[in-house]
C-alpha positions in Angstrom: 2.3 -10.0 -24.1 0.6 -6.7 -24.9 1.0 -3.4 -23.0 -2.2 -3.7 -21.0 -1.2 -7.1 -19.7 2.2 -5.8 -18.6 0.6 -2.8 -16.8 -2.0 -5.1 -15.2 0.8 -7.4 -13.9 2.7 -4.4 -12.5 -0.5 -3.2 -10.8 -1.0 -6.7 -9.2 2.7 -6.8 -8.1 2.3 -3.3 -6.5 -0.9 -4.3 -4.8 0.7 -7.3 -3.3 3.6 -5.2 -2.2 1.2 -2.8 -0.6 -0.4 -5.6 1.4 3.1 -6.8 2.5 4.0 -3.3 3.7 0.6 -3.0 5.4 1.2 -6.2 7.3 4.5 -4.8 8.4 2.8 -1.6 9.6 0.2 -3.7 11.5 3.0 -5.6 13.2 4.8 -2.4 14.1 1.6 -1.1 15.7 1.1 -4.3 17.6 4.6 -4.1 18.9 3.8 -0.7 20.3 0.7 -2.1 22.0 -1.9 -0.8 19.6 -4.6 -3.2 18.4 -4.0 -4.0 14.7 -4.9 -7.2 13.0 -2.5 -8.2 10.1 -5.3 -10.3 8.6 -7.5 -7.3 8.1 -4.8 -5.1 6.4 -6.7 -5.2 3.1 -9.7 -3.5 4.6 -8.1 -1.3 7.3 -4.9 -0.2 5.5 -5.7 3.5 5.6 -6.6 3.4 9.3 -3.4 1.6 10.1 -1.3 4.0 8.0 -2.8 7.0 9.8 -2.2 5.4 13.1 1.4 4.4 12.2 2.0 8.0 11.1 0.6 9.4 14.3 2.6 7.0 16.5 5.9 7.5 14.7 5.5 11.3 14.7 4.9 11.3 18.4 7.9 8.9 19.1 10.6 10.3 16.8 9.3 13.6 15.4 9.4 12.1 11.9 7.0 9.9 9.9 8.2 6.2 9.9 9.6 4.8 6.7 6.8 2.3 6.2 4.3 5.0 5.7 6.0 6.4 2.7 6.6 3.0 1.2 3.0 2.0 1.6 1.7 5.3 0.2 4.0 5.2 -2.8 3.4 1.6 -3.7 -0.4 2.0 -3.3 -0.3 5.0 -5.6 1.7 3.1 -8.2 -0.8 0.2 -8.1 -3.6 2.6 -8.8 -1.7 4.3 -11.5 -0.7 1.0 -13.3 -4.3 -0.3 -13.0 -5.7 2.9 -14.5 -3.1 2.9 -17.3 -3.9 -0.8 -18.1 -7.6 0.0 -18.4 -6.9 3.0 -20.6 -4.5 1.2 -22.8 -7.0 -1.7 -23.2 -9.9 0.6 -24.0 -8.0 3.0 -26.3 -6.2 0.3 -28.3 -9.2 -1.9 -29.1 
C-alpha cells in the first residue's frame, strides 16, 4: 500500500467520523427543539454546527464539545485528502 492510498483511507475515515459527529449534533439540536434532520447532515453540516455553537453558548456560556470534534475531524479529512492528492501527483 503506497502513501497516497494510506492518506486517502485516513481522509475517508475522518470524513465518516465527521458525518457521525454531525448526526450527533443534529440529534442534540432536535433534543433542544430545533429542527434538524440527521439524514441531511452531509449537506447541512456547517449550518448545524453554527446552530449548535449558538445554542450551547447561550445555555452554558461555552461551546459544546461536539463542535470542536466536528471542526477538527473535518479539517483532518480535508488535510489528508489534499495530502493524498499531492503525494499522488508529486510521486508519479
